[in-house]
C-alpha positions in Angstrom: -22.2 6.7 -10.2 -19.3 5.6 -13.1 -18.0 2.5 -14.3 -14.2 3.7 -11.6 -16.4 4.7 -8.9 -17.9 1.2 -8.2 -14.6 -0.6 -9.1 -12.8 2.1 -6.2 -15.4 1.3 -4.1 -15.6 -2.6 -5.0 -11.4 -2.4 -4.1 -12.3 -0.8 -0.9 -14.6 -3.2 -0.1 -12.2 -5.8 -0.7 -9.4 -3.8 1.5 -11.4 -3.6 4.1 -12.9 -7.6 4.4 -9.3 -8.3 3.8 -7.7 -6.3 6.6 -10.7 -8.0 9.6 -10.6 -10.8 8.4 -7.0 -10.6 9.6 -7.1 -8.8 12.1 -9.5 -12.1 13.6 -7.8 -14.6 12.7 -4.0 -13.6 12.8 -1.3 -15.2 15.1 -0.5 -13.2 18.3 2.3 -13.5 17.6 3.4 -11.5 14.7 6.5 -9.4 14.8 7.9 -7.1 11.9 3.5 -7.7 10.0 4.5 -10.6 9.7 1.8 -13.6 10.9 1.2 -17.2 9.4 4.9 -16.9 7.0 2.6 -13.8 5.5 3.3 -10.4 4.4 1.2 -7.6 5.8 1.3 -5.0 3.9 0.5 -2.3 7.3 -0.3 1.4 5.6 0.2 4.6 6.7 -1.4 7.4 4.8 -1.5 11.5 5.4 -2.4 14.1 3.4 -0.7 17.9 3.1 -1.9 20.2 0.3 0.0 19.8 -2.6 0.5 15.5 -2.0 -1.0 11.9 -0.5 2.4 9.8 1.1 2.3 6.4 2.5 4.4 4.4 4.2 3.9 0.8 4.1 6.6 -1.8 6.1 8.1 -3.9 3.7 11.3 -5.9 5.7 13.4 -8.1 3.8 12.0 -6.6 0.1 14.8 -5.9 -2.3 13.3 -3.0 -4.3 12.7 -4.5 -8.0 10.1 -7.2 -6.2 7.8 -4.1 -5.7 5.3 -3.1 -7.5 3.6 0.0 -7.9 0.5 0.7 -9.5 -2.1 3.5 -10.6 -6.1 3.7 -11.5 -8.0 6.7 -11.2 -7.2 7.2 -7.2 -6.0 4.3 -6.6 -3.1 2.6 -5.9 -2.4 -1.4 -5.8 1.2 -2.2 -4.1 1.9 -5.7 -5.3 5.3 -6.9 -3.7 6.7 -10.2 -4.0 9.3 -12.4 -3.0 11.0 -15.6 -3.8 11.4 -19.2 -1.2 14.7 -18.3 0.3 15.3 -21.4 0.8 13.6 -23.3 -1.3 17.4 -24.9 -2.5 17.7 -26.8 0.8 15.5 -29.0 1.8 15.1 -28.5 5.7 12.2 -28.9 8.9 10.6 -26.2 9.7 9.5 -27.2 12.8 8.1 -23.1 12.9 8.4 -20.8 10.0 7.7 -16.9 10.0 9.9 -15.8 7.7 7.5 -14.5 4.9 8.1 -15.7 0.5 4.8 -15.6 -1.7 2.9 -12.7 -2.7 0.7 -9.7 -1.1 -1.7 -7.3 -2.4 -2.4 -4.5 -1.2 -5.3 -1.2 -2.8 -5.3 2.1 -1.5 -7.9 4.4 -2.8 -7.0 8.0 -2.4 -9.8 10.5 -1.0 -9.2 12.8 -3.8 -7.4 13.0 -8.1 -4.5 12.2 -7.7 -1.6 13.2 -10.9 -0.3 9.5 -12.0 2.6 10.5 -14.0 3.4 12.4 -11.1 4.3 9.7 -7.9 7.1 8.5 -7.3 8.8 6.4 -4.8 11.7 5.5 -2.9 12.5 2.2 -0.5 14.2 2.6 2.3 16.2 0.6 5.4 12.7 -2.2 4.9 9.6 1.1 4.4 8.9 2.4 1.3 6.9 5.4 0.8 5.1 6.5 -1.8 4.4 10.5 -2.6 1.0 11.3 -4.7 0.3 14.5 -5.6 -2.8 15.2 -6.0 -4.5 17.1 -9.1 -4.4 20.6 -9.4 -8.3 21.1 -9.5 -7.6 19.1 -6.1 -5.0 21.7 -4.2 -7.0 24.1 -1.7 -6.7 27.7 -3.9 -6.4 31.4 -1.5 -9.5 32.8 -2.2 -9.1 37.1 -3.1 -10.7 39.4 -1.3 -11.5 42.4 -3.2 -13.0 45.4 -1.8 -15.6 48.2 -2.8 
């Protein structure tokens, strides 16, 4: 097993443990992925013959506050937002809007073409397209007759 495969397994375990503890200890008064002042990067992932597609809700986040990087078939998505009311001293009795950083690592089932990854952030939804490498795409096998 290569170093990168072990690293991917560690990222998977980290994500699973993180998700487990977030769900166990999360405040039940959740809206739009926000809980206890933190952004939860919930993701939908699916694939077709050509690519993997990931959608993540990032309400109130600008594109310059999102960083996406890829190592092998693992994507690292980092979101940051400065404190909105930093200049004003306010006495909050409830504060749920996210400020700070959140990060998520998503390992895809097979190799991706990292040079062709594209991402769009529109209406609070980040959509990432990860094309599969040629060797991962299905091939039609021609049957010959004799």
